[in-house]
N, C-alpha and C positions, 0 to 999 in steps of 0.2 A: 599481576599487572606488568605491562611492558615498561621497563626502566627507561627514562628519558633524562639525559644529562642536562642539568640546569645551566643556563647561560648567566652572564653578569647581570643582565636586567632582572632576571628572576631572583637572583641572590639579593639584589638591592631591594626588590619588592618584598622579599621575606623580612628584611630588616625594618622596612618602613610601614608595612601593613598593620592597620589597626585591627582590633578584634571586634566582631559583631556576633550576635546570637542568630540562631535560625529564625526566630520570630522577627528580628530586625531586618534580616535579608528578605523575608517574605513580603515586606512592605514595598519592595522594589519589584513590582510585578505588573506594571502597566506598560502600554505600548511605548510611552516616552521615557520609561525608566525601568530597564531590565537588568537585574542582577541574577547570576547563577553561581553555583559553587561546584568545583571539581576537586575531589580529594581534599576537602576542607579549606580550599582557597577560593576566595570570592572574587568574581570578575564582573565588571560593569560592561555589558556587551550591547548597550543601547546603540552606539554608533556603528556596531557591526551588523545590526539587524537587517538593514537593506542590502548588505553585501554578502550575507551568509549563503554559501552555495546550495544549502538545503532549503532555502527560503526562510521567511520570517516566522511562519507558523510553528515549527518545532520549538523555537526559542520562546515565543509568546506562550505556548502551551505549558512550558515548564518554568516560566519566569518565576524568580523568587525562591527557587528550590535547589537542592543538591542534585545535579544532573550527571553524576559520575558514571553511573551504569549506562545511561543513554549515550554519553560521550564516548565511552569505551567501545560500545557496540558500533558506533557509526564512523569513528575517526581513526585513521592510520596514525602511527607514532609521529609523523611529521607535523600533524596538527597541534600536538602538545606545545611545540616551540612557539606557536603564535599566540598562546594565552597570556604570556608575561606582560605584554603592553596594556592589558585590560585589568590587571590586578588592582583591587582596591582594599581588600580586607582579608582576614582569616576568621574562620568559624571557631568560636570559643567552645561550642558544644557539639563539635563534629563527632559523629559515631557511624560505625559501619555494621550492618546486620550480618548475621551468619550466612544468609542466602547470598547477599551481595559479595561477601568475601569469597565464597566458593565460586560464584559466577565469574568474578574478575580473575580468579586463579585459572579457570578454564580458558578464558580469553588469552591469558599469558601463555598457557601451554600450547594453544593452537598457533599463536604467533611464533613461539620458539620452534615449533615443528615446521614452520613455513607454510601452513595451510592457507593463510590469507593471500599468499603470493603465488602459489601453484594453482593455475586455473584450468589445467588440462587442455583439451582441444574442443571444448564445447562450442565456442564461438565459431571456429572454422567449420565444424559440422553443421551448425545452424545456418550459416551463410550458404553453404553448399546445398543444403536441403531447400532453402528458400529459393535459390536460383533455379533448381530443378523444378520445383512446384510452379514457379512463375512461367518458366519456359513451357512446361506442360500445358498450363492453362491457355497461354497465348496460342500455342500450336493447335490445341483442340478446338479453339474458336475459329481460327483463321483457315485451317487446313481441312476441316471436316464439315459436313452438312448435317450430321446426325444430331438430333435433339438430345439423345442420351449422352453423346460425346460432349455436348455443350454443358450439360448438367454435371458431367464429370469434371469439366473445367471449373465450374463453380465450386465443386467440392475441393478441388486442388487449391483454389484461392482461399477457401475457408481455412484449410490446414496451413497455407502460407501465412495468413494473418495470425494464426495461433503461434507459429514459430517466431514470427516477428514480435509478438507480445512477450514470449519467454526471453528472447534476446534483448529486447528493450528493457525488460525488468532487470535482467542481470547487469546490463551496462549502466543502469541508473544507480546500482548499489556498489559496484566496484568496476575498475578499469579492466575490460575484457580483452583489450588490444595491447599493443606494446607501448602505446603512449596515450596521453589524454586527448590529443588532437585526433588520433585515429578512432579513439573510443567515441568522441563526439560525432565524427563522421558516420560511424556505424549507427549511432542513435538516430540521427536525422534520416539516414538512408532506410533503415529497417522500420522506423516508426513513422516519420512524416511522409517520406516518398512512397514507400511500399504499402503502408497500412492507413495513411491519412490521419493518424493520431499524433498530436503534438507531444513530443517527449517532454517539453517544458510543462505542459498541463499534467502529464502523468507523474512527473517527479513532485510537483507541488501537491497533488492529490495523495500520492503514495507515501510521501514523507509524513504528512499529517496522519495518515492511517497508521503507520508504524508507531509513531510517538504516542498516539492516543488510541491504541488498539481496542476497538469495541466500546469506546465511550459513545453513548447515544447522541450526545450533543457536540462532540469534538471529532469523531471519526467519520469522514465522508463515505467510507465503504459500508456503513450500516445506516446511511441516511438516504432512503429511497421513497420518502413520502411524496405524493400520495399513493404510490403503487404498492409499496411494501412497508411493513412494520415488523421488525423482528422481536419487539418487546412491547407489552402494553404500557410501559413507561413513556412511550412516544405519544400516547393518547392525550397528554396534557399540553400538546403543541409546544414542544421544546424549541429553543432557538439554536440553530446550527452555527457554531463558531467558525466553520469553514466557509459556508456560503453566506454567512452573516444575514440570515433571514429566519423568520419563524417557520417551522415545519408544521403547518396548521393541520390539525385533525378535525376537519369540517365534514359536512355531509358527504361530499364527493370522496374524500379520503376514506371515510368509514365504509362507504359502499365498495370501493376498490380493495381495501384491506380485507374486507369480509370474505372475499373470494380469492385472496392472494395465493392460496395453496393450489388453486386451479390455474391461475394465470402465470405462475412462476416460470414454467418452461417456455410458453409462448413469448413472454416478454424477453426472456434471455435470448430467444431466437432472433430478435431484432434489436437487441441492446446496443449493437455496434453503432446504430444511428446516434445514440446519445453520446458516444465517445467523439464522433465527428462534431456534434453540436458543441460539446464542452470545449473541445480544442479550439474551434473557431471563436467561441465567446471569449476565451482567455486571450487569444492572440489579437483580438480586436479591442481588448480592454487596456487602454494606454495608462490607466492608473495603477495597474499591477505590474511589477517588475518581472520581465521574462528575458533571461539571458539569451542572447543570440536570436532575438525576435525575427529579424529579417531572414535568417537562415531557416527558421521554423516555418515562416510564411511561404518561403520558396519551396520547401519540401512538401508542405501540404498542397501547394499549387501543382506540383508534379503529380501527386496522387490524383487530384481532380482533373488532370489532363488525361492520364493513361487509363484510369478505370472506366470513366464514362465512354471514352473512345472504344475500349474493348467491348463494352456492353452494346454500343451502337453497331458493332460489326456482326452481331448475331442476326441471321437472316429471317428468323421466325416472327418478327413483329413485336408489338408491345407485350403480348402474353408471354412469349418466350423470354424476353428481356426482364420482365418482372419476376418470372420464376428463377432466372439466373441470379438476380440480385438477392432474392429471398433465400435461395439455397446457399449462396456464399455466406450470407449473414448467419443463417441457421447453423452451419457447420462451425463457424468460429464462436457461435453461442455456447458451444461445449466449454470453451475457456471461461466464459462469463459464469457458467454454472460452477466450474472449478473454483473460481474466486470466492463464490458464495459458500461452498461446502466447508471451507476452512474456518468460517467465522459466524455464519448465521445462527447456528445452533450452540455456539459457545457462550460463555458468560459475558454479560454486558453490565455497564454501570453508567451513572450519570455524573457529569462534572469533569473538571480538568484532570489530566493524568498526574500522578505523583511521581516524583523522582526517586522516592525511597522504596518503591515496591515494583520496580521495573521488571524483575524476573517473574514475580507473582502475576502481574497483569498480563504479561505476554503469554504465559502458559495457560492462564484461565481463559484468555480470549481467542485461542487458536486450537485447531484440530488437525492432526496428521491423517493422511489418507494412505492406508497400507496398500502396497503394490509390489510385485516382484521386480527385480532389477531390469528385466527386459522391457518393462512398461514405463521406465523412467522418462523416455522420450515423450510419452503421451502427457505426462503431468508437468514436465519442464522444471522439476525441482519444487513445485508448489505442494507436492504431497508431503514434504518435510517442513510444514509450515511452522511448527513449534521451533524447530532448530533454526529456520530462516529468520524468524522474528527475533530470536535471541542473538543471532550472529549474522546480521544482514550483509556484512562484507565477506562472508565465507562463500567461495565459489560453490555452485550447486553440486559439483563432482565430489565434494567432501561431506555433504549433508548426511548421506546414509552411514558414513563412517562414524560421525560424531553422535548420531542418534542414541546409541546405548548409554553414552556418557551423560547426555541430557536427561534421559529416563532415570538413570541412577540418582542424579542430583534432585530430581523432582521427588523421587521416593524418599530420599534422605530427609527432605524438608516437609514432607507431607503435602506436596502440591500435586494438582492433577496433571497427568500426562495423557492427553486425550488422543486416541488413535482408533480408527475403524476402517473397514473396507470401503471401496468406492460406492457400492450400492447402499450400504448401511449409512454412509454419509449423506447420500441423497434422501434416504428415508428420514434421518434425523432432521434434515433441513425442512422437509415437508411437514414433519410433525410440529416443528417450531412455528412455521408459518400458519399451520392450521390452528394451533392453540391460540395464537394471537388473533387469528381471524374470528374464532368463536367468541373471544372476549370483546372484539371490536363490535360485534353485532349487538352486544348488550350495553354498549356505552351510549349515553345520550349526547346528541350533538345539536340540539335545538335550543341551546342557551343554558341547559342544565349542566351541572358538574358531572364528571365521571364518577364511577363507584368509589367510595371513600378509600377502600384498600389500595386501589391503583394509584390514586392521588398521593396517598401516604408513601407508597413505595417509590414513586417518582421523585418526591421532594426529599425524602429522608434516606434513601439508599445510595451508598457510594461503594461499589465493589460487589 
């Protein structure tokens, strides 16, 4: 663990803090009453909820629990100093598992080695690649009359958006530039202006995914009803904690899910449209806090100015323009497939995440994709998904280096370390979708209950 010097306020809090049990702390887990514990010290973070940079969902998901591992994973040492003002108690029955103790030791070792601070030149390389891809696309559209050249421009835009996604992902987890202001500028430029995707929407979605990795009712990245269901436990119409609505398994969902192993790739080819829609819905939702909403809206407006204009410059009419849009979407669809490969065929569970099994849940819910170092550009760090989920602040240039240490720790504690090649990951994902599809075809949706074993599994299984 990174040592943090206690200030006077923290010392005073140590002397005044009363003792509570884990069971007592668990009662403070509603939206208007949120307590969490870090290293045995209990904090009332209710007032911090609307101000939390990671959004309110991570705190609500783990409310009433010991969140030390998640806190260590997500926060730099400077964040520890802000905790003192919220201190209300000390856990009388505080305990640390062997897995958590080893995990925190690894975090401390990485911090001591400076791995969280050394970011390499990934951001500069990504920005240069994005500039070249955008210039190539614009030149191919404006300076040539060839349909083939125009389709090549669409391919270039697809790869541009992929690189934008990787850079936006990295900048959302740690500061990729020299300052937070520049980091924010890169986020809005790469995400909103170039790709049309709100970085605010992405952070809200992605933080919920990391905290509740592969929870069927809390992780938005495995909630794709009515198009996809990665587990038959979704057939009981679970309520999404992220979208705050019931994911109904009705007749339409049953039909679509029944053929999901056939529709997976076609849907991924146009999935970008959903990112546009979700971004606009969030930015238009005045009830949800979006930091820098005006900058986000301005950035998205820039995208919707330049991209339709570029499409309109194609001389071939509606057919060529439609093909251009579809090709650009389909190429960046590769990235959407990559997102799914890391989680769709991994372990799932129902219910809130628990703070005391952080390491176990992250390893069971993620899959690494093996590739040679020269292919790292294609995966953008996502191929080391286990390592990334355990150490989200770790720059992608270090993920390959720490992978053996994570693998050894999983072996030591008898936990899965799931890793397979790209094509095998695709095959596993399709098998998962097909298995659920076959079970969907057998489920009654005309008012009758689903098979008893599925209902039992959905209600009684956690993990």
